[in-house]
DSSP file (Angstrom, degrees, kcal/mol; ACC not computed):
  #  RESIDUE AA STRUCTURE BP1 BP2  ACC     N-H-->O    O-->H-N    N-H-->O    O-->H-N    TCO  KAPPA ALPHA  PHI   PSI    X-CA   Y-CA   Z-CA
    1    1 A X              0   0    0      0, 0.0     2,-0.5     0, 0.0    23,-0.1   0.000 360.0 360.0 360.0  71.6   91.9  120.1  149.0
    2    2 A X        -     0   0    0      2,-0.0     2,-0.6     0, 0.0     0, 0.0  -0.854 360.0-152.2-105.3 132.4   89.7  117.5  150.7
    3    3 A X        +     0   0    0     -2,-0.5    17,-0.0     1,-0.1    14,-0.0  -0.895  20.2 170.5-106.5 121.4   86.7  116.1  149.1
    4    4 A X        +     0   0    0     -2,-0.6     2,-0.2     2,-0.0    -1,-0.1   0.555  47.6 105.2-103.2 -11.6   83.9  114.9  151.3
    5    5 A X        -     0   0    0      1,-0.0     2,-0.4     8,-0.0    -2,-0.0  -0.497  55.5-157.7 -71.1 135.7   81.3  114.4  148.6
    6    6 A X        -     0   0    0     -2,-0.2     2,-0.1     2,-0.0     4,-0.1  -0.949   8.4-137.3-115.8 136.0   80.6  110.8  147.7
    7    7 A X        -     0   0    0     -2,-0.4     6,-0.1     2,-0.2     0, 0.0  -0.396  31.7-105.2 -80.1 168.1   79.2  109.6  144.4
    8    8 A X  S    S+     0   0    0     -2,-0.1     2,-0.5     1,-0.1    -1,-0.1   0.852 105.6  57.4 -65.6 -35.4   76.6  106.9  144.4
    9    9 A X  S  > S-     0   0    0      1,-0.1     4,-1.8     2,-0.0     3,-0.3  -0.844  74.0-145.4-102.2 131.7   79.0  104.2  143.2
   10   10 A X  H  > S+     0   0    0     -2,-0.5     4,-2.7     1,-0.2     5,-0.2   0.826  98.4  61.9 -61.3 -32.5   82.1  103.5  145.1
   11   11 A X  H  > S+     0   0    0      1,-0.2     4,-1.9     2,-0.2    -1,-0.2   0.932 105.9  44.7 -59.9 -46.9   84.0  102.8  141.8
   12   12 A X  H  > S+     0   0    0     -3,-0.3     4,-2.3     1,-0.2    -1,-0.2   0.899 112.7  53.1 -63.1 -41.2   83.5  106.4  140.6
   13   13 A X  H  X S+     0   0    0     -4,-1.8     4,-2.5     1,-0.2    -2,-0.2   0.915 108.2  48.4 -62.8 -45.1   84.4  107.7  144.1
   14   14 A X  H  X S+     0   0    0     -4,-2.7     4,-2.3     2,-0.2    -1,-0.2   0.895 111.5  50.2 -65.2 -39.1   87.7  105.8  144.2
   15   15 A X  H  X S+     0   0    0     -4,-1.9     4,-1.9    -5,-0.2    -1,-0.2   0.918 111.5  49.0 -62.7 -42.3   88.6  107.0  140.7
   16   16 A X  H  X S+     0   0    0     -4,-2.3     4,-2.4     1,-0.2    -2,-0.2   0.907 110.4  50.8 -62.3 -43.3   87.8  110.6  141.7
   17   17 A X  H  X S+     0   0    0     -4,-2.5     4,-2.8     1,-0.2    -1,-0.2   0.879 106.8  54.4 -63.6 -39.1   89.9  110.2  144.9
   18   18 A X  H  X S+     0   0    0     -4,-2.3     4,-2.4     2,-0.2    -1,-0.2   0.926 110.1  46.7 -60.1 -44.9   92.9  108.9  142.8
   19   19 A X  H  X S+     0   0    0     -4,-1.9     4,-2.6     2,-0.2     5,-0.2   0.919 112.0  50.6 -63.7 -43.9   92.7  112.0  140.6
   20   20 A X  H  X S+     0   0    0     -4,-2.4     4,-2.8     1,-0.2    -2,-0.2   0.922 111.1  48.6 -60.0 -44.7   92.5  114.3  143.6
   21   21 A X  H  X S+     0   0    0     -4,-2.8     4,-2.8     2,-0.2     5,-0.2   0.903 111.1  50.4 -63.1 -41.4   95.5  112.6  145.3
   22   22 A X  H  X S+     0   0    0     -4,-2.4     4,-2.2     2,-0.2    -2,-0.2   0.936 114.0  44.0 -61.7 -46.9   97.5  112.9  142.1
   23   23 A X  H  X S+     0   0    0     -4,-2.6     4,-2.4     1,-0.2    -2,-0.2   0.914 114.2  50.8 -63.9 -43.3   96.7  116.6  141.7
   24   24 A X  H  X S+     0   0    0     -4,-2.8     4,-2.4    -5,-0.2    -2,-0.2   0.916 111.7  45.7 -62.2 -46.0   97.3  117.2  145.4
   25   25 A X  H  X S+     0   0    0     -4,-2.8     4,-2.4     2,-0.2    -1,-0.2   0.892 113.3  50.2 -66.9 -38.7  100.7  115.6  145.4
   26   26 A X  H  X S+     0   0    0     -4,-2.2     4,-2.3    -5,-0.2    -1,-0.2   0.896 110.8  50.3 -63.9 -39.7  101.7  117.4  142.2
   27   27 A X  H  X S+     0   0    0     -4,-2.4     4,-2.7     2,-0.2    -2,-0.2   0.915 110.0  49.5 -64.2 -44.1  100.6  120.6  143.8
   28   28 A X  H  X S+     0   0    0     -4,-2.4     4,-2.7     2,-0.2     5,-0.2   0.906 110.7  50.1 -62.7 -41.8  102.7  119.9  147.0
   29   29 A X  H  X S+     0   0    0     -4,-2.4     4,-2.2     2,-0.2    -1,-0.2   0.924 112.2  47.6 -61.6 -44.0  105.7  119.1  144.9
   30   30 A X  H  X S+     0   0    0     -4,-2.3     4,-2.7     2,-0.2     5,-0.2   0.911 111.9  50.1 -63.6 -42.6  105.3  122.4  143.0
   31   31 A X  H  X S+     0   0    0     -4,-2.7     4,-2.3     1,-0.2    -2,-0.2   0.927 111.5  47.1 -62.7 -45.9  104.8  124.3  146.2
   32   32 A X  H  X S+     0   0    0     -4,-2.7     4,-2.2     2,-0.2    -1,-0.2   0.872 113.0  51.0 -64.9 -35.7  108.0  122.9  147.8
   33   33 A X  H  X S+     0   0    0     -4,-2.2     4,-2.4    -5,-0.2    -2,-0.2   0.948 112.6  43.7 -65.9 -48.9  109.9  123.5  144.6
   34   34 A X  H  X S+     0   0    0     -4,-2.7     4,-2.5     1,-0.2    -2,-0.2   0.853 112.1  55.6 -66.6 -32.7  108.9  127.2  144.3
   35   35 A X  H  X S+     0   0    0     -4,-2.3     4,-2.4    -5,-0.2    -1,-0.2   0.945 110.9  42.3 -64.0 -48.3  109.5  127.6  148.1
   36   36 A X  H  X S+     0   0    0     -4,-2.2     4,-2.3     2,-0.2    -2,-0.2   0.894 114.5  52.1 -66.3 -38.4  113.1  126.4  147.9
   37   37 A X  H  X S+     0   0    0     -4,-2.4     4,-1.9     1,-0.2    -1,-0.2   0.910 110.6  48.3 -61.2 -43.0  113.6  128.4  144.7
   38   38 A X  H  X S+     0   0    0     -4,-2.5     4,-2.3     1,-0.2    -2,-0.2   0.892 109.5  52.3 -64.6 -42.2  112.3  131.5  146.4
   39   39 A X  H  X S+     0   0    0     -4,-2.4     4,-2.5     1,-0.2    -2,-0.2   0.895 107.4  52.5 -62.9 -40.3  114.5  130.9  149.4
   40   40 A X  H  X S+     0   0    0     -4,-2.3     4,-2.1     1,-0.2    -1,-0.2   0.917 109.2  49.7 -61.2 -42.8  117.6  130.7  147.2
   41   41 A X  H  X S+     0   0    0     -4,-1.9     4,-2.1     1,-0.2    -2,-0.2   0.907 110.5  50.1 -63.0 -41.7  116.7  134.0  145.6
   42   42 A X  H  X S+     0   0    0     -4,-2.3     4,-2.7     1,-0.2     5,-0.2   0.913 108.4  52.6 -62.7 -42.7  116.3  135.6  149.0
   43   43 A X  H  X S+     0   0    0     -4,-2.5     4,-2.5     1,-0.2    -1,-0.2   0.895 108.3  50.9 -61.1 -40.0  119.6  134.3  150.1
   44   44 A X  H  X S+     0   0    0     -4,-2.1     4,-1.5     2,-0.2    -1,-0.2   0.921 110.8  49.0 -62.1 -43.6  121.3  135.8  147.0
   45   45 A X  H  X S+     0   0    0     -4,-2.1     4,-0.6     1,-0.2    -2,-0.2   0.929 114.5  44.4 -62.2 -46.2  119.7  139.2  147.8
   46   46 A X  H >< S+     0   0    0     -4,-2.7     3,-0.6     1,-0.2    -1,-0.2   0.861 111.7  52.3 -69.7 -35.3  120.8  139.1  151.4
   47   47 A X  H 3< S+     0   0    0     -4,-2.5    -1,-0.2     1,-0.2    -2,-0.2   0.791 106.3  54.8 -71.7 -26.3  124.3  137.9  150.6
   48   48 A X  H 3<        0   0    0     -4,-1.5    -1,-0.2     1,-0.2    -2,-0.2   0.654 360.0 360.0 -81.1 -14.3  124.8  140.8  148.1
   49   49 A X    <<        0   0    0     -4,-0.6    -1,-0.2    -3,-0.6    -2,-0.1   0.493 360.0 360.0 -68.8 360.0  123.9  143.4  150.7
């Protein structure tokens, strides 16, 4: 999720970038959480076989 568009004022751009970074980091945290959760479920399935 990289934004290359720049607004005319640097102030607006930096605020926009802060929001993008916040969303991006939250998304990464969520992805890593669901990934580990998914792996745990797979391990349970394989161990029960």
